[in-house]
Structure formats: C-alpha cells, structure tokens
N, C-alpha and C positions, 0 to 999 in steps of 0.2 A: 373305515377310520384311517386318517392319514398317519403316517409315521412321523417321528421327529424330523427326519431328513426331508420329508415332504413339506413340512412347515417352514423349514429354513430357506432363506433367500440370501445366500452369501455369494458375493462375486469377488474373488481375489483380484481380478484384473481391473477393479474399480478403486484399488488402493493406489493413491498417488503420492509422489515425492517431487519436491521442487529441486530437480537436479541442476538446473541452471536458472539464473534470474538476474534482472536488473531493476533498478528504481530510477524513474525519470521524473524530473522536476521542471516546472515552468511557472514563472511569475504570472499570477492571475491577472487577466484582463477581460473586460466584458465581451470582447469580440472572439474569444476562444471557442473553437468548435468542440462539441461534446464527443466523447469516445463511447460508441454504442455497440461495437462489435470488434472482433479480433481478426477475422479473415473473411475473404470472399472466395469466389470460385477459382481465382488465380493464386491464392495463398495468403500469407500473413500480410496484414495491411500496414502501411507506414503510419507513424504517429503524426498528429497535427503539427504544424510548424511551431518551433520554440521549445519543445521538450528536450532536455539534456540529460544524458545518463550520468548519474553521480559517481559511477565507476565501481571498482571492486568493493565488495562487502565482506565482512568477516564470515568465515565458513561456518563456524559453530552456531551463529545466530541467524544468518540470512536476514529475513525480515520477520518481525513478530507483530501480530495483530492483537491489540488489546481491546477489551470491551468492559466498560464500567456501567453497570445497571443499578439504579436506585428505584425503590418502590415504596409506596405508602399503603399501609394496611389499615383496613377497617375491622374493628372487633365488635362483637355483639354479645349482649348478656346471655349467659348460659352456654356459650359456644367456646370450645377450647382451641379452635383454630380461627384464623381470620376469615371473615365472611365475604370480604372483597379485597382485592389487591390491584392497585393501579401503578403502572410504570410511569414515573415522573422524570426520569433521566436515563438516557441510553447513549453513551458517548463512545465513539470508536477512536482508537489510537494506533499509530504506526511507529514501530521502533526499528532502527537499524544502525549499524556502525560502519561508517565509510572509511576506506583505507588510502584513498588517493588525495594528495595535497594539490588542489586546484581551485580555481575561482568559484565554481558552482558549489563546491564543498565548503569553502570558507564562508560563503554567503549564508548557507544553511546553518552552519555551526556557530558563526559569530553573530548572526542576526543583523546583517548589514548589507547594503547595496553597494557593490564594488564596480558598478558599471563604468564610472568615470576614472577608475584607477588604471594607470598605465605604467610601464617600466621606463626608467630613464636610460640614458645612453650607456650607462655602466651595468645595466641589468638589475637595478634595485626597484623593489616595490614595497610599499608600506601603507598601513591604514591604522586608524585609531579606534579603540573600543568605544562604543557609544555609551552614554550614561545608562541607557537601558536598551535592550535589543529592539529593533524596529518591529512594528506589527505588520510583518510582510506575509501576505497570503499567497499560497502556491496551489497549482493543480499538480497532484502527485499521481503517478501511474507505476504500479509494481507489476511486472510481467514475468512469469515463470514458465518453465517448460519441463515436461517429463517425457523422456524418449526422444528419438531422432528420426528424421525423414518421414517415412510413411507411418511410423509408430509414435509420432510426436503428439502430445496433448499440451495445449496452452491454457493457462489460467491466470487471471489478473484481477486486480482491484483498482478502480479509479476513484480518487478523492478530488472532487471538483473544487473544493475550498478547504484548504488545510493550513495550519500554522504551526511552526516549531514552538512547543510549549515547555520543553525540557532539553537540557544538554548535559551529557555525562562528563565525568572527569577525564582528563587527558594526561597521559604520561609520555615523557621524552626520555628514552633510555636505549641502550645497545641491544637489548633482548627482544624488543617488540617494535613493530612499525608504529608510526604516529597514527592514532585513531581519532575518529570524529563521531561519537555516539549522539544521536538525536532522537527525540520523540516528537511526533506531530499529532495534533488533535484535529479530527475531521469535523467540519461544520456544514450545515445544510446550505447548498448553493441555490439561490432563488430561481435561477434560470433552469438548472438541471433538475431541481426539485428533490434532491437527495444529498446526503453527506457521503455516500459510498455506493459504487456500482460494481457488482461482481460479474465477471465475464469468463466463459469457458468456450473453447473451440479446439479444432485440430483434426487432422485426418484420421487419427486413431481414437478420438473421443467417442465413447459409446453412449451417445445421448439417450437413445431409447432405453438401454439398460440402466442409465442413471435416472430414468423416470420422466423423460421429456419426449412427448410424441412430436412427430413432424407436423408443422403448421398446415392446417387445411386438410389433414388426413383424418 
C-alpha cells in the first residue's frame, strides 16, 4: 500500500515567476509571420520584423491575463443540477500599464495612428483626440523570463489579433510617473487559427517533468 508521500507528485522547481519581461506590439498585417517557438539550438530567436517593445511596465502588475467564460445550462425535470453545460463564450484579455512616454505607447493608449506625426524645427509634436478610438488591430507578444544564463526559462503568449478595448485613468502629479494602463481583447486570427498561443522554452525548462515527452521518442 503506498504512503501519502508516495502518492504525491510535487516538484518545487516547477514553480515559476516572471522575474523579467516585455510586451511587444506590431500593427497587424496579412503578411506577418507567425510566432511558433521561442528558441532553437543556438538560443533565443529574434522576433519577426516590426515588433516594438512598449517599454517599462509597472512592477506590481507586470501583465495580467484575464479570461471571461460564459456558459449555457440545460436543466431537466427531476434533476437538481444541470444535465448539460455548453461554453458559449471564452474571451482572453491582456492588461498592463506602460510607464514610458513614446510613440508606440501613445498609439496604444490614445487609439490613434501617429505614423505621419513629426516634430517641427522647435521640437514640438501634437495630435488630436479622435471622436472615437480607431479600431486598430495588433499582434501582441508578451515574453517573460525566470532565471539567468543556463538556468533561464522563457515563457510567452502570442496574440495574433488583439484590440485595445479599455484604457485606465491617467494622473499627472509629482508623486507618480505618468502611466498608460490598457486592456486588450484577443480575437481569433483566421490565418493562425487561434486567439492565443502559449510558448515555453529555455535551457533549464524541465519539459519532461512538466509532462511533455520528447517528440518521436
């Protein structure tokens, strides 16, 4: 008869933290390459052209992944619990707060295309708030790391079609930096066939212990 310890399968070294991370944004175009893996035999792979790091993020939040699931229940005579439950909506969201004041951040937060905005000879730039934020779709990539060097583990999520659907309040004062909080909603991209792709890799990633056998073995 097995002991309680024999039944347990706890691995402390599979507990992960996002010690460092970045969020990258790229305006969606049909010619964009998919992101299917994080590394090869030589190391971490470069991102496809056009992805830009949105910069520093607030430390206490980092990034938050939300998931809103709605279901429809079928009830039957004489039964106290639903006899059938169907998922009718499963929406993924990405929330983060940017700290750098730069063009890529302004575009996400203001919902505007600033491609044609340039500074004048005196260093002035300006743009007007649109009547409503533009329906701009992005490819978003959040890449985080736990550990360094040979102990590094990389984990990421790629949203092939995402839109900013909420923007938080902004304060200007002497106590805090100017912040740009945004929420993006992920939608299914017809080419990629998904609204979100999760990726794990790294020299110290214990894939077998995580439950993934080597392909072809």
